[in-house]
DSSP file (Angstrom, degrees, kcal/mol; ACC not computed):
  #  RESIDUE AA STRUCTURE BP1 BP2  ACC     N-H-->O    O-->H-N    N-H-->O    O-->H-N    TCO  KAPPA ALPHA  PHI   PSI    X-CA   Y-CA   Z-CA
    1    1 A M              0   0    0      0, 0.0     2,-0.2     0, 0.0    20,-0.0   0.000 360.0 360.0 360.0 163.9  119.0  129.8   55.3
    2    2 A A        -     0   0    0     20,-0.1    20,-0.4     1,-0.0     2,-0.3  -0.505 360.0-141.4 -79.7 146.7  116.9  130.3   52.2
    3    3 A K        -     0   0    0     -2,-0.2     2,-0.3    18,-0.2    18,-0.3  -0.822  13.5-156.0-107.7 151.1  113.6  128.6   52.1
    4    4 A S  E     -A   20   0A   0     16,-3.4    16,-3.1    -2,-0.3     2,-0.3  -0.918  25.2-104.3-125.6 155.7  112.0  127.0   49.0
    5    5 A M  E     +A   19   0A   0     -2,-0.3     2,-0.3    14,-0.2    14,-0.2  -0.607  48.0 174.8 -75.3 133.2  108.5  126.2   47.8
    6    6 A D  E     -A   18   0A   0     12,-2.7    12,-2.5    -2,-0.3     2,-0.8  -1.000  37.8-119.1-143.2 143.9  107.8  122.4   48.2
    7    7 A K  E     -A   17   0A   0     -2,-0.3    10,-0.2    10,-0.2    -2,-0.0  -0.752  36.0-162.9 -82.9 114.4  104.9  120.2   47.7
    8    8 A V  E     -A   16   0A   0      8,-3.5     8,-1.8    -2,-0.8     2,-0.1  -0.847  16.5-124.0-104.1 124.9  104.4  118.7   51.2
    9    9 A P  E     -A   15   0A   0      0, 0.0     2,-0.3     0, 0.0     6,-0.2  -0.386  25.3-150.5 -64.5 139.8  102.3  115.4   51.6
   10   10 A Q    >   -     0   0    0      4,-3.3     3,-1.8    -2,-0.1     0, 0.0  -0.708  25.2-109.9-107.9 162.1   99.5  115.7   54.0
   11   11 A A  T 3  S+     0   0    0      1,-0.3    -1,-0.1    -2,-0.3     4,-0.1   0.755 114.8  61.5 -65.8 -24.8   98.0  112.9   56.1
   12   12 A D  T 3  S-     0   0    0      2,-0.1    -1,-0.3     1,-0.1     3,-0.1   0.401 122.8-100.7 -85.1   6.1   94.7  112.9   54.1
   13   13 A G  S <  S+     0   0    0     -3,-1.8    -2,-0.1     1,-0.3     2,-0.1   0.361  88.8 112.5  96.6  -7.6   96.6  111.9   50.9
   14   14 A T        -     0   0    0     -5,-0.0    -4,-3.3     1,-0.0    -1,-0.3  -0.440  61.3-125.4 -91.8 170.4   96.7  115.4   49.5
   15   15 A Y  E     -A    9   0A   0     -6,-0.2     2,-0.4    -2,-0.1    -8,-0.1  -0.830  16.8-162.8-113.6 157.8   99.7  117.8   48.9
   16   16 A K  E     -A    8   0A   0     -8,-1.8    -8,-3.5    -2,-0.3     2,-0.5  -0.999  20.8-126.0-139.7 133.3  100.2  121.3   50.1
   17   17 A W  E     +A    7   0A   0     -2,-0.4     2,-0.3   -10,-0.2   -10,-0.2  -0.706  41.2 167.4 -80.9 127.1  102.6  123.9   48.9
   18   18 A E  E     -A    6   0A   0    -12,-2.5   -12,-2.7    -2,-0.5     2,-0.7  -0.938  42.7-112.5-136.8 154.3  104.8  125.2   51.8
   19   19 A M  E     +A    5   0A   0     -2,-0.3     2,-0.3   -14,-0.2   -14,-0.2  -0.815  50.8 169.9 -83.8 116.8  107.8  127.2   52.2
   20   20 A V  E     -A    4   0A   0    -16,-3.1   -16,-3.4    -2,-0.7     2,-0.7  -0.899  39.9-119.3-130.5 158.4  110.4  124.8   53.7
   21   21 A E        -     0   0    0     -2,-0.3     2,-0.7   -18,-0.3     5,-0.2  -0.896  33.0-133.8 -93.5 112.6  114.0  124.8   54.4
   22   22 A I        +     0   0    0     -2,-0.7     2,-0.3   -20,-0.4   -20,-0.1  -0.611  44.8 148.2 -79.2 108.7  115.6  121.9   52.4
   23   23 A T     >  -     0   0    0     -2,-0.7     4,-2.3     1,-0.1     5,-0.1  -0.815  62.1-102.2-131.9 170.3  117.9  119.9   54.8
   24   24 A Q  H  > S+     0   0    0     -2,-0.3     4,-2.1     2,-0.2     5,-0.2   0.896 123.0  51.8 -65.3 -38.8  118.9  116.3   55.0
   25   25 A Q  H  > S+     0   0    0      2,-0.2     4,-2.5     1,-0.2    -1,-0.2   0.928 109.4  48.2 -60.7 -45.9  116.5  115.9   57.9
   26   26 A Y  H  > S+     0   0    0      1,-0.2     4,-2.5     2,-0.2     5,-0.2   0.917 111.5  51.8 -64.0 -40.6  113.5  117.4   56.0
   27   27 A L  H  X S+     0   0    0     -4,-2.3     4,-1.9     1,-0.2    -1,-0.2   0.882 110.3  48.1 -64.2 -38.4  114.4  115.1   53.0
   28   28 A A  H  X S+     0   0    0     -4,-2.1     4,-2.3     2,-0.2    -1,-0.2   0.918 112.3  48.7 -70.0 -40.6  114.4  112.0   55.2
   29   29 A E  H  X S+     0   0    0     -4,-2.5     4,-2.2     1,-0.2    -2,-0.2   0.871 111.7  50.0 -65.5 -34.8  111.1  113.0   56.8
   30   30 A R  H  X S+     0   0    0     -4,-2.5     4,-2.8     2,-0.2     5,-0.2   0.897 108.8  51.3 -68.4 -38.6  109.5  113.6   53.4
   31   31 A A  H  X S+     0   0    0     -4,-1.9     4,-2.0    -5,-0.2    -2,-0.2   0.924 110.8  49.0 -66.3 -41.5  110.7  110.3   52.1
   32   32 A A  H  X S+     0   0    0     -4,-2.3     4,-2.6     2,-0.2     5,-0.2   0.939 112.0  49.2 -57.1 -49.0  109.1  108.5   55.2
   33   33 A K  H  X S+     0   0    0     -4,-2.2     4,-2.5     1,-0.2    -2,-0.2   0.901 109.9  50.0 -56.8 -46.4  105.9  110.4   54.6
   34   34 A E  H  X S+     0   0    0     -4,-2.8     4,-2.0     2,-0.2    -1,-0.2   0.851 111.7  48.3 -61.5 -36.5  105.8  109.4   51.0
   35   35 A E  H  X S+     0   0    0     -4,-2.0     4,-2.4    -5,-0.2     6,-0.2   0.918 112.5  49.3 -74.7 -38.7  106.4  105.7   51.8
   36   36 A A  H  X>S+     0   0    0     -4,-2.6     5,-2.0     1,-0.2     4,-1.5   0.892 111.0  49.8 -65.5 -36.1  103.7  105.9   54.5
   37   37 A L  H  <5S+     0   0    0     -4,-2.5    -1,-0.2    -5,-0.2    -2,-0.2   0.916 111.6  48.4 -66.0 -40.1  101.3  107.5   52.0
   38   38 A A  H  <5S+     0   0    0     -4,-2.0    -2,-0.2     1,-0.2    -1,-0.2   0.883 116.2  43.3 -66.4 -36.8  102.0  104.8   49.4
   39   39 A N  H  <5S-     0   0    0     -4,-2.4    -1,-0.2    -5,-0.1    -2,-0.2   0.698 108.7-123.8 -84.2 -15.7  101.5  102.0   51.9
   40   40 A G  T  <5 +     0   0    0     -4,-1.5    -3,-0.2     1,-0.3    -4,-0.1   0.732  65.9 133.4  78.7  24.0   98.4  103.6   53.4
   41   41 A T      < -     0   0    0     -5,-2.0    -1,-0.3    -6,-0.2    -2,-0.1  -0.689  65.8 -83.8-102.0 159.5   99.9  103.6   56.9
   42   42 A P        -     0   0    0      0, 0.0    -1,-0.1     0, 0.0     3,-0.1  -0.244  54.8 -94.7 -60.9 148.5   99.8  106.6   59.4
   43   43 A F    >   -     0   0    0      1,-0.1     3,-1.6     4,-0.1     2,-0.1  -0.323  49.9 -94.4 -63.4 147.1  102.5  109.1   59.0
   44   44 A P  T 3  S+     0   0    0      0, 0.0    -1,-0.1     0, 0.0     3,-0.1  -0.411 109.4  19.9 -65.6 139.6  105.5  108.6   61.3
   45   45 A G  T 3  S+     0   0    0      1,-0.3     2,-0.3    -2,-0.1    -2,-0.1   0.446  96.7 115.0  83.6  -0.2  105.3  110.6   64.5
   46   46 A T  S <  S-     0   0    0     -3,-1.6    -1,-0.3     1,-0.0     2,-0.2  -0.802  70.0-113.9-102.6 147.0  101.6  111.1   64.3
   47   47 A A        -     0   0    0     -2,-0.3     2,-0.6    -3,-0.1    -4,-0.1  -0.549  26.2-121.7 -77.1 139.9   99.3  109.6   67.0
   48   48 A V        -     0   0    0     -2,-0.2     2,-0.2    -6,-0.1    -1,-0.1  -0.739  26.3-136.1 -84.5 123.2   97.0  107.0   65.8
   49   49 A K        -     0   0    0     -2,-0.6     2,-0.2     1,-0.1     3,-0.1  -0.567  17.5-122.0 -82.2 142.4   93.4  108.1   66.6
   50   50 A A        -     0   0    0     -2,-0.2     2,-0.1     1,-0.1     3,-0.1  -0.588  40.7 -90.6 -81.3 149.5   91.1  105.4   68.0
   51   51 A E        -     0   0    0     -2,-0.2     2,-0.2     1,-0.1    -1,-0.1  -0.341  44.1-118.4 -60.4 130.2   88.0  104.7   66.0
   52   52 A A        -     0   0    0      1,-0.1    -1,-0.1    -2,-0.1     3,-0.1  -0.506  24.8-118.6 -73.6 137.6   85.1  106.9   67.2
   53   53 A K        -     0   0    0     -2,-0.2     2,-0.1     1,-0.1    -1,-0.1  -0.469  37.7-102.3 -71.0 143.2   82.1  105.1   68.5
   54   54 A P        -     0   0    0      0, 0.0     2,-0.3     0, 0.0    -1,-0.1  -0.457  41.4-108.6 -67.5 145.5   79.0  105.8   66.4
   55   55 A K        -     0   0    0     -2,-0.1     2,-0.3    -3,-0.1    -3,-0.0  -0.526  31.1-139.3 -75.4 134.6   76.8  108.2   68.1
   56   56 A T        -     0   0    0     -2,-0.3     2,-0.4    -3,-0.0    -1,-0.1  -0.685  14.6-120.9 -94.3 148.1   73.6  106.7   69.5
   57   57 A T        -     0   0    0     -2,-0.3     2,-0.2     1,-0.0    -1,-0.0  -0.681  27.0-118.5 -88.5 142.3   70.4  108.5   69.2
   58   58 A R        -     0   0    0     -2,-0.4     2,-0.3     1,-0.1    -1,-0.0  -0.528  25.8-120.8 -78.3 141.7   68.5  109.3   72.5
   59   59 A R        -     0   0    0     -2,-0.2     2,-0.1     1,-0.1    -1,-0.1  -0.613  23.9-125.3 -77.6 138.9   65.2  107.8   72.9
   60   60 A K        -     0   0    0     -2,-0.3     2,-0.2     1,-0.1    -1,-0.1  -0.453  34.4 -94.9 -79.0 158.0   62.3  110.2   73.4
   61   61 A K        -     0   0    0     -2,-0.1     2,-0.3     1,-0.1    -1,-0.1  -0.509  45.1-118.0 -72.6 137.7   60.2  109.8   76.5
   62   62 A S        -     0   0    0     -2,-0.2     2,-0.3    -3,-0.1    -1,-0.1  -0.541  23.4-138.0 -77.8 144.0   57.1  107.7   75.6
   63   63 A T        -     0   0    0     -2,-0.3     2,-0.4     1,-0.0    -1,-0.0  -0.717  22.1-107.7 -98.1 149.2   53.8  109.3   75.9
   64   64 A K        -     0   0    0     -2,-0.3     2,-0.5     1,-0.0    -1,-0.0  -0.632  31.0-154.6 -76.2 129.2   50.8  107.5   77.4
   65   65 A V        -     0   0    0     -2,-0.4     2,-0.5     2,-0.0    -1,-0.0  -0.931   3.6-154.1-110.0 124.4   48.3  106.6   74.7
   66   66 A E        -     0   0    0     -2,-0.5     2,-0.4     0, 0.0    -2,-0.0  -0.832   6.6-149.1 -99.7 134.7   44.8  106.2   75.9
   67   67 A E        -     0   0    0     -2,-0.5     2,-0.4     2,-0.0    -2,-0.0  -0.799  18.4-123.5 -99.3 138.9   42.5  103.9   73.8
   68   68 A S        -     0   0    0     -2,-0.4     2,-0.9     1,-0.1     0, 0.0  -0.706  14.5-151.2 -84.5 133.7   38.9  104.7   73.7
   69   69 A T        +     0   0    0     -2,-0.4     2,-1.1     2,-0.0    -1,-0.1  -0.721  26.7 164.3-108.6  78.5   36.6  101.9   74.8
   70   70 A N              0   0    0     -2,-0.9    -2,-0.1     1,-0.2     0, 0.0  -0.771 360.0 360.0 -98.6  92.9   33.5  102.5   72.9
   71   71 A S              0   0    0     -2,-1.1    -1,-0.2     0, 0.0    -2,-0.0   0.378 360.0 360.0-121.0 360.0   31.6   99.1   73.2
């Protein structure tokens, strides 16, 4: 079948032009993605990523500080 240029919604809220085969299944998937994009929910069929823990900084080894005792 012939393919057509279509503006395909991406998960990050942008659109990308792609060559796609326009079928009933494609139109149903696109409608679901458009609805998810409007609602701010994850796209259907995509895995939801767990929130990444913030990276902690490693502590540097402490160095011994000698105080002078000039009394």
